[in-house]
C-alpha positions in Angstrom: 18.2 -6.3 21.4 18.1 -2.8 19.8 14.3 -3.0 19.5 14.0 -4.1 23.2 16.3 -1.2 24.3 14.2 1.3 22.3 11.0 0.0 23.8 12.6 0.1 27.3 13.8 3.7 26.9 10.6 5.0 25.4 8.4 3.6 28.1 10.8 4.6 30.8 10.3 8.2 29.6 6.5 7.6 29.4 6.3 6.1 32.9 8.1 8.9 34.7 5.5 11.4 33.5 2.7 12.1 36.0 -0.3 9.9 35.4 -3.6 11.6 34.6 -6.7 10.9 36.7 -8.1 7.5 35.8 -11.9 6.9 35.6 -13.3 4.1 37.8 -14.1 2.0 34.8 -10.4 2.1 33.7 -9.1 0.7 37.0 -8.3 -3.0 37.2 -9.6 -3.6 40.8 -9.9 -7.4 40.2 -6.2 -8.3 39.6 -3.5 -8.8 42.3 0.1 -9.5 41.2 2.8 -11.2 43.2 6.1 -11.2 41.4 9.1 -13.2 42.6 12.6 -12.7 41.2 14.8 -15.4 42.8 18.0 -14.5 40.9 20.9 -12.3 42.0 21.1 -10.6 38.6 20.2 -6.9 38.1 18.7 -7.1 34.6 15.6 -9.1 35.6 15.1 -6.7 38.6 15.1 -3.8 36.2 12.6 -5.4 33.8 10.3 -6.3 36.7 10.4 -2.7 37.8 9.4 -1.7 34.2 6.6 -4.3 34.3 5.3 -2.9 37.5 5.1 0.6 36.1 3.5 -0.6 32.9 0.9 -2.5 34.9 0.1 0.7 36.8 0.1 3.1 33.9 -1.2 1.0 31.1 -2.8 -2.0 32.7 -4.4 0.3 35.2 -3.6 -2.0 38.1 -3.4 0.0 41.4 0.1 0.0 42.8 -1.3 -1.3 46.1 -2.3 -4.5 44.3 1.2 -5.3 43.0 3.6 -7.0 45.3 7.3 -7.6 44.4 9.9 -9.8 46.1 13.5 -10.0 44.8 17.1 -10.8 45.8 17.6 -12.1 49.3 14.0 -11.6 50.2 12.9 -14.3 47.7 12.8 -17.1 50.2 10.1 -19.8 50.7 9.1 -18.3 54.0 8.8 -14.8 52.6 6.7 -16.0 49.6 4.3 -18.0 51.9 4.0 -15.1 54.4 3.2 -12.6 51.6 0.6 -15.0 50.1 -1.1 -15.1 53.5 -0.9 -11.4 53.9 -2.4 -10.4 50.6 -4.9 -13.3 50.9 -6.3 -11.9 54.1 -7.0 -8.6 52.3 -8.3 -10.0 49.0 -11.6 -8.9 47.5 -14.3 -11.3 46.7 -13.8 -11.2 42.9 -10.1 -10.7 42.8 -7.7 -12.9 40.9 -4.1 -13.6 41.9 -1.4 -13.6 39.2 1.8 -15.3 40.5 4.9 -14.6 38.4 8.1 -16.4 39.2 11.5 -15.7 37.6 14.4 -18.0 38.6 15.9 -21.5 38.6 13.8 -24.7 38.6 14.5 -28.4 38.9 12.9 -31.8 38.8 14.6 -34.0 41.5 15.6 -37.5 40.3 12.8 -40.0 40.8 10.2 -37.3 41.6 7.4 -36.2 39.3 7.4 -32.7 40.7 8.8 -29.3 39.7 10.6 -27.3 42.3 11.0 -23.5 42.3 14.5 -22.8 43.8 14.3 -19.9 46.2 17.2 -18.1 48.0 18.8 -20.2 50.8 16.8 -23.3 50.0 18.3 -26.1 48.0 15.0 -28.0 47.5 12.9 -24.9 46.9 9.1 -25.0 46.7 7.5 -28.1 45.2 4.7 -27.4 42.8 2.1 -29.3 44.9 3.2 -27.4 48.0 2.8 -24.1 46.1 -0.7 -25.1 45.2 -1.5 -25.8 48.8 -0.3 -22.3 49.7 -2.5 -20.9 47.0 -5.5 -22.8 48.3 -4.9 -21.8 51.9 -4.4 -18.1 51.2 -6.4 -17.5 48.1 -8.7 -20.3 47.1 -9.6 -20.4 43.4 -8.7 -17.9 40.6 -4.9 -18.1 40.7 -3.0 -17.8 37.5 0.7 -18.7 37.4 3.6 -17.7 35.0 6.9 -19.6 35.5 9.9 -18.0 33.8 12.3 -20.8 34.7 15.9 -21.9 33.9 17.4 -25.2 34.8 20.7 -27.1 34.9 18.8 -30.3 34.2 19.9 -31.9 30.9 16.6 -33.5 30.1 14.2 -30.7 29.5 11.5 -33.0 28.2 11.1 -34.3 31.8 9.1 -31.1 32.4 6.4 -32.3 30.0 5.8 -35.2 32.4 4.8 -32.9 35.2 1.0 -32.9 35.1 0.5 -30.7 38.2 -1.5 -27.7 37.2 -0.3 -24.7 39.1 -3.3 -22.6 40.2 -6.3 -22.4 38.0 -4.1 -22.0 34.9 -0.4 -21.7 34.2 2.2 -21.1 31.6 5.5 -22.9 32.3 8.4 -21.6 30.2 11.5 -23.6 31.0 14.9 -23.0 29.3 18.3 -24.5 30.0 20.7 -22.5 32.1 23.2 -22.6 29.2 20.8 -20.9 26.9 20.0 -18.4 29.6 23.7 -17.4 29.8 23.6 -16.8 26.0 20.4 -14.8 25.6 20.0 -13.5 29.1 17.4 -14.1 31.7 14.9 -11.7 30.3 13.1 -13.4 27.4 9.7 -14.1 28.9 9.7 -10.9 30.9 10.5 -8.9 27.8 7.7 -10.7 25.9 5.2 -9.7 28.6 6.5 -6.1 28.5 6.3 -6.0 24.7 2.7 -7.3 24.9 1.8 -4.5 27.2 3.7 -2.0 25.2 2.6 -2.7 21.6 -0.5 -4.9 21.9 1.3 -7.5 19.8 0.1 -10.5 21.8 -3.6 -9.7 21.7 -4.1 -11.5 18.4 -7.9 -11.6 18.5 -8.1 -7.9 19.4 -10.5 -8.5 22.3 -8.3 -6.4 24.6 -7.5 -9.3 26.9 -4.2 -11.1 27.0 -4.7 -14.8 27.7 -2.3 -17.5 28.7 -2.7 -19.2 25.3 -2.0 -15.9 23.4 1.3 -15.4 25.3 2.1 -19.1 24.7 1.5 -18.7 20.9 3.6 -15.6 20.8 6.5 -17.4 22.6 6.3 -20.3 20.1 7.2 -17.9 17.3 10.2 -16.5 19.2 13.5 -17.9 18.2 14.8 -17.6 21.8 12.3 -20.3 22.8 12.9 -22.7 20.0 14.5 -25.2 22.4 12.5 -24.3 25.5 9.7 -26.2 27.1 6.4 -24.3 26.8 3.6 -25.9 28.8 0.3 -24.1 29.1 -2.1 -25.9 31.6 -5.5 -25.4 33.0 -7.9 -22.8 31.7 -5.6 -21.3 29.2 -8.2 -19.0 27.7 -8.4 -17.0 30.9 -7.3 -13.4 30.7 -4.1 -12.5 32.5 -4.4 -8.9 31.8 -7.1 -6.5 30.4 -6.0 -3.7 28.1 -7.7 -0.4 27.6 -10.8 -0.1 25.5 -10.5 0.0 21.8 -12.5 0.1 18.5 -11.3 -2.3 15.9 -12.2 -1.0 12.4 -11.8 -3.2 9.3 -13.0 -3.0 5.7 -12.8 -5.2 2.7 -10.8 -4.2 0.8 -8.4 -2.5 3.2 -7.1 1.0 3.0 -10.3 3.0 3.6 -10.1 6.3 5.4 -11.6 6.3 8.9 -13.6 9.2 10.3 -14.3 8.9 14.0 -16.6 11.6 15.4 -15.8 13.8 12.4 -12.0 13.4 12.9 -9.8 11.6 10.4 -7.9 8.9 12.3 -6.1 6.9 9.6 -6.9 4.0 7.3 -8.2 0.5 7.8 -7.4 -1.9 9.4 -6.9 -0.1 12.6 -7.2 -0.6 16.3 -8.1 2.7 17.8 -7.2 3.2 21.5 -6.7 7.0 21.8 -9.1 9.8 22.2 -12.1 7.5 22.7 -15.2 8.9 24.5 -17.7 7.3 26.8 -21.0 6.6 25.2 -21.8 6.9 21.5 -19.2 7.3 18.8 -20.0 7.6 15.1 -17.6 5.9 12.6 -17.7 6.3 8.8 -15.3 5.0 6.2 -14.6 5.9 2.6 -12.2 4.6 -0.1 -11.9 6.0 -3.6 -13.5 3.6 -6.0 -16.2 2.5 -3.6 -19.5 3.7 -2.4 -19.5 5.4 1.0 -21.4 3.0 3.3 -23.8 4.1 6.0 -22.1 5.2 9.3 -22.0 2.8 12.2 -22.3 3.5 16.0 -19.9 2.3 18.7 -21.1 2.2 22.3 -18.3 2.4 24.8 -18.3 2.2 28.6 -14.6 3.0 28.6 -13.9 -0.1 30.6 -10.8 -2.3 30.6 -11.0 -5.2 28.3 -13.7 -3.6 26.2 -13.5 -4.1 22.5 -16.0 -3.0 19.8 -15.5 -4.3 16.2 -16.9 -2.5 13.3 -16.5 -3.8 9.8 -17.7 -3.0 6.3 -17.7 -4.9 2.9 -17.3 -2.0 0.6 -19.3 -1.9 -2.6 -17.3 -0.8 -5.7 -18.6 2.1 -7.7 -18.9 1.6 -11.5 -18.0 3.5 -14.6 -20.4 2.0 -17.1 -22.5 2.6 -20.1 -23.7 1.4 -23.5 -21.8 1.6 -26.8 -23.8 2.8 -29.8 -22.8 1.1 -33.0 -22.9 4.1 -35.4 -22.8 2.6 -38.9 -22.0 -0.9 -37.5 -24.8 -3.5 -37.0 -23.1 -4.8 -33.8 -20.6 -3.6 -31.3 -19.9 -7.1 -29.8 -16.1 -7.4 -29.4 -15.4 -3.7 -29.2 -12.7 -2.6 -26.7 -13.4 0.1 -24.1 -10.5 1.4 -22.1 -9.6 4.3 -19.7 -6.6 6.3 -20.9 -3.5 6.0 -18.8 -4.9 3.2 -16.7 -4.7 -0.6 -17.0 -8.4 -1.1 -17.4 -10.0 -2.6 -20.5 -13.4 -4.2 -21.2 -14.5 -6.2 -24.2 -18.1 -5.3 -25.1 -20.6 -8.2 -25.1 -23.6 -8.7 -27.4 -25.8 -6.4 -25.4 -23.4 -3.5 -26.1 -22.7 -2.6 -22.5 -19.4 -2.1 -20.7 -18.6 -1.8 -17.0 -15.5 -1.0 -14.8 -15.9 -1.8 -11.1 -12.7 -3.6 -10.1 -10.2 -0.9 -9.0 -6.7 -2.1 -8.3 -3.4 -0.5 -7.3 -1.4 1.1 -8.8 -4.2 2.1 -11.3 -6.6 3.6 -8.8 -8.4 6.7 -10.3 -7.9 10.0 -8.5 -11.0 11.8 -7.2 -11.4 15.2 -9.0 -9.5 14.1 -12.1 -10.9 14.0 -15.5 -10.3 10.8 -17.6 -10.9 9.8 -21.2 -12.9 6.7 -22.2 -12.2 5.3 -25.6 -14.0 2.6 -27.6 -12.6 0.9 -30.8 -14.2 -1.7 -33.0 -12.2 -3.1 -35.9 -9.6 -0.8 -37.4 -11.5 2.4 -38.1 -14.5 2.6 -35.8 -13.7 4.8 -32.8 -15.4 6.9 -30.2 -14.4 8.7 -27.0 -15.8 10.7 -24.1 -14.5 12.4 -20.9 -15.8 11.9 -17.4 -14.8 13.4 -14.0 -14.2 10.9 -11.3 -15.5 12.0 -7.9 -14.4 8.8 -6.2 -17.5 7.7 -4.5 -20.4 7.8 -7.1 -21.0 5.5 -10.0 -20.8 7.2 -13.4 -22.8 6.3 -16.5 -21.1 7.4 -19.7 -22.6 6.4 -23.1 -20.1 5.9 -26.0 -20.7 6.1 -29.7 -18.7 4.6 -32.5 -17.9 6.7 -35.6 -16.2 5.6 -38.8 -12.8 7.3 -39.0 -10.1 7.6 -41.7 -6.7 6.0 -41.3 -5.2 9.5 -40.9 -7.6 10.3 -38.1 -6.7 7.0 -36.4 -3.0 7.9 -36.8 -3.6 11.1 -34.9 -5.7 9.3 -32.2 -3.0 6.7 -31.7 -0.3 9.4 -31.4 -2.4 11.3 -28.8 -2.8 8.1 -26.9 0.9 7.6 -26.6 1.4 5.0 -29.3 3.9 6.4 -31.9 4.3 3.1 -33.7 0.5 2.7 -33.9 0.4 6.2 -35.4 3.0 5.3 -38.1 1.3 2.1 -38.9 -2.1 3.7 -39.3 -0.6 6.5 -41.5 1.1 4.0 -43.7 -2.2 2.1 -44.1 -3.9 5.4 -45.1 -1.3 6.4 -47.8 -1.8 3.0 -49.4 -5.3 4.2 -50.3 -4.7 8.0 -50.8 -1.6 10.1 -50.6 -3.7 13.2 -49.9 -3.9 13.5 -46.1 -5.3 16.3 -43.9 -3.1 18.6 -41.8 -1.8 16.7 -38.8 -0.6 18.0 -35.5 3.0 19.4 -35.6 4.3 16.8 -33.2 2.9 13.9 -35.3 4.1 15.6 -38.5 7.6 15.6 -37.1 7.4 12.0 -36.1 6.2 10.8 -39.5 8.6 13.0 -41.5 11.5 11.7 -39.4 10.4 8.1 -40.0 9.8 8.5 -43.7 12.9 10.6 -44.4 15.1 8.2 -42.5 13.9 5.3 -44.6 14.4 7.3 -47.8 17.9 8.2 -46.8 18.8 4.6 -45.9 17.6 3.0 -49.1 17.0 3.8 -52.7 13.2 4.2 -52.5 11.5 3.4 -55.8 7.9 3.7 -54.4 6.9 7.1 -55.9 3.9 7.4 -53.5 6.3 7.1 -50.5 8.4 9.9 -51.9 5.3 12.0 -52.6 4.2 11.6 -48.9 7.6 12.5 -47.6 7.6 15.7 -49.7 4.2 16.6 -48.4 5.2 16.0 -44.8 8.2 18.2 -45.3 5.9 21.0 -46.7 3.6 20.6 -43.7 6.5 20.9 -41.4 7.6 24.1 -43.0 10.8 22.8 -44.7 10.5 23.8 -48.4 14.1 23.0 -49.3 13.6 19.4 -48.0 10.3 19.2 -49.8 11.8 20.3 -53.1 14.5 17.6 -52.7 11.8 14.8 -52.6 9.6 16.4 -55.3 12.7 16.4 -57.5 13.1 12.6 -56.8 9.4 12.1 -57.6 9.8 14.1 -60.9 12.8 11.9 -61.8 11.2 8.6 -60.9 7.5 9.0 -61.8 6.4 8.1 -65.3 5.5 11.1 -67.5 1.9 11.9 -67.6 1.1 10.2 -64.3 -0.6 12.1 -61.5 2.6 11.9 -59.4 4.7 13.5 -62.2 2.1 16.2 -62.8 1.9 17.0 -59.0 5.7 17.1 -58.7 5.9 19.6 -61.6 3.2 21.8 -60.1 4.6 21.7 -56.5 8.1 22.4 -57.8 6.7 25.4 -59.8 4.9 26.6 -56.6 7.9 26.1 -54.4 10.2 27.7 -57.0 7.8 30.4 -58.2 9.6 33.2 -56.4 12.9 32.2 -57.9 11.3 31.9 -61.3 9.7 35.4 -61.1 13.1 36.9 -60.0 14.7 35.2 -63.0 12.0 36.5 -65.3 12.4 40.0 -63.8 16.2 39.8 -64.2 15.8 38.7 -67.8 13.3 41.5 -68.4 15.6 44.0 -66.9 18.5 42.6 -69.0 16.3 42.9 -72.1 15.3 46.5 -71.3 19.0 47.3 -70.8 19.9 45.8 -74.1 17.1 47.6 -75.9 18.0 50.8 -74.2 21.6 50.4 -75.2 20.7 49.6 -78.7 18.4 52.7 -78.9 21.1 54.9 -77.5 23.6 53.6 -80.0 21.1 54.1 -82.8 20.5 57.7 -81.8 24.3 58.3 -81.5 24.9 56.9 -85.1 22.1 58.9 -86.5 23.3 62.1 -85.0 26.8 61.6 -86.4 25.5 61.0 -89.9 23.3 64.1 -89.7 26.3 66.2 -89.0 
């Protein structure tokens, strides 16, 4: 109900604005409406008024072609008289749309439906209404019955095989349901169809009886109603304004209509269209920009142009050179920061051409490609993604050390991979090159924590921890671990020798100070002794 009220208010504001001049092609001169509201209630009267204004402003039906009877005027005589009147003035190609809102019944023992009008208990039988249509109008009469009944057997309305007019949609609900949901369901559906194009499921800009029927079937308010389309149900009840339907596969491409960005696919464009030739292009990052297409529009009611493209994905591709390896088959190629990975085949090529959310590449950004084969063969290269052009980027594998692989893993956001690679490296050699400060902190933290939590007997582990502390600029912590190496390493081993040398280097300043102090103390002692000697000698001389 809230949605309906919003639509009603929005379009009430729209409809009271002055209407611009309408080109001849956008005037529905072929449709005449006769609306009958045979109920005393105000709500349907209001909705029919809204429908009239929508038909004029959006359906482009001239007001002179819309006739409306309601309240006490909705009698059988008035309906027949008005049919004759508008029939006498009909155009050769005009179609009559007869819309009835009110009570209906099927008298016992009769296979006819009666429309109950004001002041007439029997109302108008369906066959009689058809006779009136024939007398006044001939062919091309489309009928919409929005009916409510006190009859308990709604299924009896399926047995009525009389086709009203050329085609009809009978929507019959019980009066009990009417009192619950109100008398406006079908009228509201028609208004919604005019308002938001929801009923035009095939986007041909024409609302047919069968489309309205299918829309009603999905409405919970009509779950227990009788919906009976009859006759030529594909016929258009209403023609909407011209439109260009633009689709792409995949969806989400930007649309440029006559050099103006108008949104993304899929989209039905109905605003700011021009008569004649319009140029449409589409583009989507990760796909080639396809050739533009032309839309020819007469700007006529019911006109629809459909343009579609199957987008061709761009590719980031290349060949992997083996370096020292004989084959690169099985090597992994990936794009940093994105969930794209390719396993290289025997021919050494790789290719990325399936772009998926949320891992779409951003035009203008620079990305890193990496390739890895085995544990130590690695290569990388950068490329700038422009979004719409394929990129060929060769890659070359190079043999790396475990320590280099540790640094690479760390830079790629894998701290555990960096620790594992570093540990593999120190099993072969405890001499490692300078690492980045951030990686050094990570490794020192990991190794020092393990050393603090357990009595580490692996001398190489302690050697590496001491060297990491030195690289991180923590000499006191380094001396602590070198002391442990000195205590636990066998004498004469390389580790013991290195510990002694590093402790000497780290303590060299303190050693020199001690030597200087000892030297000063020695000089002081010698000076004191010499002074004492001179003093004694001078006493003996006297």
